DOKOLVEX-595232 format. One record per residue (C-alpha): x, y, z; residue number from 1. Coordinates in Angstrom, 1 decimal. Example, Ala and Ser with C-alpha at 12.3 -4.5 7.8 and 13.67 -1.06 7.14 Angstrom:
BEGIN
> 12.3/-4.5/7.8/1
> 13.7/-1.1/7.1/2
END
This chain:
BEGIN
> -73.3/-9.7/73.6/1
> -69.9/-9.4/72.3/2
> -67.1/-10.8/74.4/3
> -64.1/-8.8/75.3/4
> -62.0/-11.1/74.4/5
> -63.5/-11.4/70.7/6
> -63.6/-7.5/70.7/7
> -59.6/-7.9/71.3/8
> -59.0/-10.5/68.7/9
> -61.2/-8.3/66.3/10
> -58.9/-5.1/66.7/11
> -55.7/-7.2/66.4/12
> -56.9/-8.6/63.3/13
> -57.7/-5.1/61.8/14
> -54.8/-3.7/62.8/15
> -52.6/-6.5/61.2/16
> -54.7/-6.1/58.1/17
> -53.8/-2.0/57.7/18
> -50.0/-3.1/58.8/19
> -50.3/-5.1/55.7/20
> -51.7/-2.8/53.4/21
> -49.1/-0.4/54.5/22
> -46.0/-3.0/53.9/23
> -44.0/-1.7/50.7/24
> -44.5/-3.4/47.7/25
> -41.2/-5.1/46.0/26
> -39.4/-3.4/43.4/27
> -39.6/-4.5/39.4/28
> -39.2/-8.2/39.1/29
> -37.9/-9.1/35.5/30
> -39.5/-12.5/35.6/31
> -42.7/-11.8/37.1/32
> -43.7/-8.4/36.2/33
> -43.0/-5.9/33.1/34
> -41.2/-2.9/34.0/35
> -42.7/-0.1/36.2/36
> -40.0/1.9/37.8/37
> -40.6/3.3/41.1/38
> -40.9/7.1/41.7/39
> -38.1/7.9/43.4/40
> -35.1/5.6/44.7/41
> -34.0/6.3/47.8/42
> -30.1/6.8/48.1/43
> -27.9/3.9/48.2/44
> -31.6/1.8/47.4/45
> -31.5/-0.8/44.7/46
> -33.8/-2.1/42.6/47
> -32.2/-5.0/41.0/48
> -33.2/-7.3/43.4/49
> -35.1/-7.7/46.8/50
> -33.7/-6.9/49.9/51
> -34.6/-8.9/53.0/52
> -35.1/-5.7/54.7/53
> -38.3/-4.8/52.3/54
> -40.2/-8.2/52.4/55
> -40.7/-10.3/55.1/56
> -42.1/-13.7/55.1/57
> -44.0/-14.6/58.3/58
> -44.2/-18.3/59.6/59
> -48.4/-17.7/60.1/60
> -48.9/-16.9/56.6/61
> -47.6/-20.1/55.2/62
> -50.4/-22.3/57.4/63
> -53.2/-19.6/57.8/64
> -54.9/-16.9/56.4/65
> -53.8/-15.7/53.3/66
> -53.4/-12.2/53.2/67
> -56.0/-10.2/50.7/68
> -53.1/-8.5/48.7/69
> -51.7/-11.8/47.4/70
> -52.7/-12.7/43.9/71
> -52.0/-17.2/43.2/72
> -49.7/-17.4/39.9/73
> -52.8/-19.1/38.1/74
> -55.1/-16.1/38.7/75
> -52.1/-13.6/38.1/76
> -51.5/-15.1/34.6/77
> -54.9/-15.0/33.6/78
> -55.9/-11.5/34.3/79
> -52.7/-10.4/34.1/80
> -51.9/-9.0/37.4/81
> -48.3/-8.2/38.7/82
> -47.2/-10.9/41.2/83
> -47.0/-9.8/45.2/84
> -43.9/-12.4/45.7/85
> -41.4/-14.2/43.6/86
> -42.1/-17.8/42.4/87
> -40.2/-19.6/45.5/88
> -40.0/-22.8/43.5/89
> -37.6/-20.6/40.6/90
> -34.0/-20.8/40.9/91
> -32.2/-17.5/42.2/92
> -32.9/-14.8/39.5/93
> -30.6/-12.2/41.1/94
> -27.4/-14.3/40.3/95
> -29.0/-14.6/36.6/96
> -29.8/-11.2/35.4/97
> -28.0/-9.1/37.9/98
> -25.2/-8.3/34.9/99
> -27.9/-8.1/32.3/100
> -30.1/-5.5/34.6/101
> -26.9/-3.7/35.1/102
> -26.1/-3.7/31.2/103
> -29.4/-2.5/30.4/104
> -29.6/0.0/33.5/105
> -26.1/1.6/32.5/106
> -25.4/1.7/28.7/107
> -27.3/1.6/25.6/108
> -26.4/-1.5/23.2/109
> -25.9/-0.2/19.6/110
> -26.4/-2.7/16.3/111
> -24.3/-1.1/13.5/112
> -26.0/-1.0/10.5/113
> -25.0/-3.5/8.0/114
> -23.8/-1.3/4.3/115
> -25.9/-1.8/1.2/116
> -23.4/-4.5/-1.0/117
> -23.3/-2.4/-3.7/118
> -21.9/0.1/-1.8/119
> -19.4/-2.3/-0.5/120
> -18.6/-3.5/-4.2/121
> -18.4/-0.2/-5.3/122
> -15.7/0.9/-3.3/123
> -13.8/-2.3/-3.7/124
> -13.9/-1.4/-7.4/125
> -12.7/1.7/-6.8/126
> -10.0/0.9/-4.7/127
> -9.0/-2.3/-7.3/128
> -8.8/0.6/-9.8/129
> -6.8/3.0/-8.1/130
> -4.3/0.5/-6.9/131
> -3.8/-0.8/-10.6/132
> -3.1/3.1/-11.7/133
> -0.7/3.6/-9.2/134
> 1.0/0.2/-9.8/135
> 1.1/0.9/-14.0/136
> 2.4/4.5/-13.1/137
> 5.3/3.0/-11.0/138
> 6.1/0.7/-13.7/139
> 5.7/3.4/-16.5/140
> 8.4/5.3/-14.7/141
> 10.5/2.4/-14.2/142
> 10.6/0.4/-17.3/143
> 9.6/0.9/-20.8/144
> 8.9/-1.5/-23.6/145
> 10.8/-0.2/-27.5/146
> 10.6/-2.2/-30.9/147
> 13.7/-2.2/-32.7/148
> 13.4/-0.7/-36.1/149
> 15.9/-1.1/-38.5/150
> 19.1/-3.3/-38.8/151
> 21.4/-0.3/-37.0/152
> 22.1/-3.1/-34.2/153
> 22.5/-6.1/-36.2/154
> 23.6/-8.5/-34.9/155
> 23.0/-8.1/-31.6/156
> 19.4/-6.8/-32.3/157
> 17.2/-7.6/-34.8/158
> 14.6/-5.7/-36.6/159
> 11.1/-5.9/-35.3/160
> 12.6/-7.2/-32.0/161
> 10.9/-6.2/-28.7/162
> 13.3/-5.1/-25.8/163
> 12.5/-3.5/-22.4/164
> 14.3/-0.7/-21.0/165
> 15.5/0.5/-17.4/166
> 14.7/4.4/-17.0/167
> 16.1/4.2/-13.6/168
> 19.4/2.4/-14.6/169
> 21.1/5.9/-14.5/170
> 18.7/7.5/-12.3/171
> 20.5/10.3/-9.9/172
> 18.9/12.2/-6.6/173
> 20.0/15.8/-5.8/174
> 20.2/16.1/-2.3/175
> 21.1/19.9/-2.4/176
> 17.8/21.1/-0.4/177
> 19.2/19.4/2.4/178
> 22.4/21.4/2.4/179
> 20.8/23.2/5.9/180
> 21.4/20.4/7.6/181
> 24.6/19.8/9.7/182
> 27.5/17.4/8.1/183
> 25.5/17.3/4.4/184
> 27.5/18.9/1.5/185
> 25.7/17.7/-1.3/186
> 27.2/19.7/-4.5/187
> 26.3/17.0/-6.8/188
> 23.7/14.8/-7.9/189
> 24.0/11.6/-6.3/190
> 23.7/8.5/-8.9/191
> 21.6/6.0/-7.7/192
> 22.9/2.5/-9.6/193
> 25.8/4.0/-12.0/194
> 26.6/6.6/-15.2/195
> 26.6/5.0/-18.5/196
> 29.8/2.9/-19.0/197
> 31.5/1.6/-22.0/198
> 29.6/-0.8/-24.1/199
> 26.2/-0.2/-22.8/200
> 23.2/-0.5/-25.4/201
> 21.2/2.6/-24.7/202
> 17.8/4.3/-26.2/203
> 18.2/7.6/-26.2/204
> 16.2/10.6/-27.9/205
> 18.2/11.5/-31.3/206
> 20.2/15.4/-30.8/207
> 18.9/15.8/-34.5/208
> 15.1/15.0/-33.8/209
> 13.8/14.8/-30.4/210
> 10.8/12.8/-31.5/211
> 12.6/10.1/-32.6/212
> 14.3/7.2/-30.3/213
> 17.9/5.9/-31.6/214
> 19.3/3.0/-29.9/215
> 23.1/2.5/-30.3/216
> 26.1/1.4/-27.9/217
> 27.7/3.7/-26.3/218
> 31.5/3.6/-27.5/219
> 33.3/7.1/-26.1/220
> 33.0/8.5/-22.6/221
> 33.4/12.2/-21.0/222
> 37.0/13.2/-21.9/223
> 37.7/10.2/-24.4/224
> 39.6/10.3/-27.7/225
> 37.9/8.1/-30.4/226
> 40.1/7.5/-33.4/227
> 38.8/5.2/-36.4/228
> 40.9/4.0/-39.0/229
> 38.9/3.7/-42.3/230
> 41.2/1.6/-43.7/231
> 41.5/-1.0/-41.5/232
> 38.3/-0.5/-39.6/233
> 40.2/-0.1/-36.4/234
> 38.4/1.6/-33.7/235
> 40.8/3.2/-30.5/236
> 39.8/5.0/-27.8/237
> 42.6/7.1/-25.7/238
> 45.4/5.4/-28.3/239
> 44.1/1.8/-27.3/240
> 42.6/-0.9/-29.6/241
> 39.1/-1.5/-28.8/242
> 38.0/-5.5/-28.8/243
> 34.7/-5.5/-30.5/244
> 33.4/-9.3/-31.6/245
> 29.7/-8.0/-31.5/246
> 30.1/-6.0/-34.7/247
> 29.0/-6.5/-38.4/248
> 31.1/-5.1/-41.2/249
> 34.1/-3.0/-40.7/250
> 34.1/0.5/-39.5/251
> 34.1/3.6/-41.7/252
> 34.4/6.8/-41.4/253
> 35.3/10.0/-43.3/254
> 36.0/13.6/-41.8/255
> 35.9/14.5/-38.2/256
> 35.2/10.9/-36.6/257
> 38.7/9.7/-37.6/258
> 40.1/11.8/-34.4/259
> 37.1/12.9/-32.1/260
> 37.5/14.4/-28.8/261
> 35.0/14.2/-26.7/262
> 34.7/17.3/-23.8/263
> 35.2/16.7/-20.0/264
> 32.2/16.6/-18.0/265
> 31.0/19.8/-16.5/266
> 32.8/21.8/-18.8/267
> 32.3/24.7/-21.0/268
> 33.4/22.6/-23.5/269
> 30.9/20.1/-22.8/270
> 28.1/22.5/-22.9/271
> 29.2/24.0/-26.6/272
> 29.3/20.7/-27.9/273
> 26.2/19.0/-26.6/274
> 24.5/21.1/-24.4/275
> 25.1/19.1/-21.7/276
> 27.0/18.1/-18.3/277
> 28.3/15.2/-19.8/278
> 28.4/14.0/-23.9/279
> 28.5/10.6/-25.2/280
> 30.1/9.0/-28.5/281
> 27.9/5.9/-29.9/282
> 28.2/3.8/-32.7/283
> 25.5/0.9/-33.8/284
> 26.9/-2.7/-34.3/285
> 26.4/-2.8/-37.9/286
> 28.7/-0.2/-38.9/287
> 27.9/-0.1/-42.3/288
> 24.5/0.5/-41.7/289
> 24.2/3.0/-38.9/290
> 23.4/6.7/-38.3/291
> 25.5/7.3/-35.3/292
> 28.1/9.5/-33.9/293
> 30.6/9.4/-36.8/294
> 28.6/11.9/-38.7/295
> 29.4/14.8/-35.8/296
> 26.7/14.7/-33.0/297
> 26.9/13.3/-29.7/298
> 24.5/12.1/-27.2/299
> 23.6/14.6/-24.3/300
> 23.3/12.9/-20.6/301
> 19.6/14.3/-20.5/302
> 18.7/12.8/-23.8/303
> 19.0/9.2/-22.5/304
> 16.0/7.2/-21.9/305
> 17.4/4.0/-20.1/306
> 19.7/1.2/-20.4/307
> 18.2/-1.7/-22.8/308
> 17.6/-4.6/-19.8/309
> 16.1/-7.7/-21.7/310
> 14.6/-8.8/-25.2/311
> 10.9/-10.8/-25.1/312
> 9.6/-11.1/-28.6/313
> 11.3/-12.2/-31.9/314
> 9.9/-13.7/-35.2/315
> 6.6/-13.0/-33.9/316
> 7.1/-15.2/-30.8/317
> 8.3/-14.9/-27.5/318
> 12.2/-15.1/-27.0/319
> 13.3/-14.0/-23.8/320
> 17.0/-12.9/-23.4/321
> 19.2/-10.8/-21.3/322
> 19.6/-7.6/-23.5/323
> 23.5/-7.7/-25.8/324
> 25.6/-5.3/-23.4/325
> 29.0/-5.8/-23.4/326
> 32.0/-4.5/-21.2/327
> 34.3/-3.3/-24.2/328
> 38.0/-5.1/-23.7/329
> 40.8/-3.5/-25.0/330
> 43.3/-5.5/-27.3/331
> 46.6/-6.5/-26.1/332
> 48.6/-5.3/-29.1/333
> 52.4/-6.5/-27.7/334
> 51.1/-10.1/-27.4/335
> 48.9/-10.1/-30.5/336
> 52.3/-9.3/-32.4/337
> 54.1/-11.9/-31.1/338
END
């Protein structure tokens, strides 16, 4: 016959078993179980780590009967059963994995897809070609090479010699489109580097044939009067005798060039004479073998391509020299007569 004490103890054990079965299971543990999110978390409740309120360990569990729902680690690994409790021999996993869990839960990590090598190579090739084309166009707009043909500029330039012309030497910018701004009154174009000067060696489109390029030296400026003495070969500008150590032969002239008046800049006479705002009188350094302004034509300012800068090839070999531009001086006739 059962003892009352035994019945009471049996009821207590049954109640303890029911209480343990109804105890809530621990949330997801990345170290010991695969991801199995709970159906719904209570407000303010975190699934990152175990809370002391969720799981409690009693002293009796350590020394007496093992609960029926606890599975040992060896049995769990062999049966692939999630563990009921964490391994107490491991270090605190919450500190090591809390940040990684937060990142995996709050954001998506996207790994950029690497481009195909041929795509990168093609893009770099196109960029290189465009840059080379841009540099070529910029250089072509600023400088241009020419080859001297003929002997009209001897001894300064020889036949077959190559030279580089600065096309920006006489460039100008018209700021007239900015006249609507206060304190700006740009009635005329502004020269960037300067105007053509007497003694400059220039390349220009021939007034008699625009398809041909000539190279000559500027002797007369707008408003000057050029006079040539055929008997002595003396060249006078505004009555002053030029000192020309760079020429070859004697300057000859017949007809109009014995007294040539160059129209002033920006006048009707200038347009009538050469069709430009400014006209220039030019001659070759080889005065006995040069087709130039002594024939009767002047060079319009718009026809000037640029000013010679350097020579870089002569007699079939490299030969770098500055272009033969000279500042033309006048002879002091009073001192020379003494």
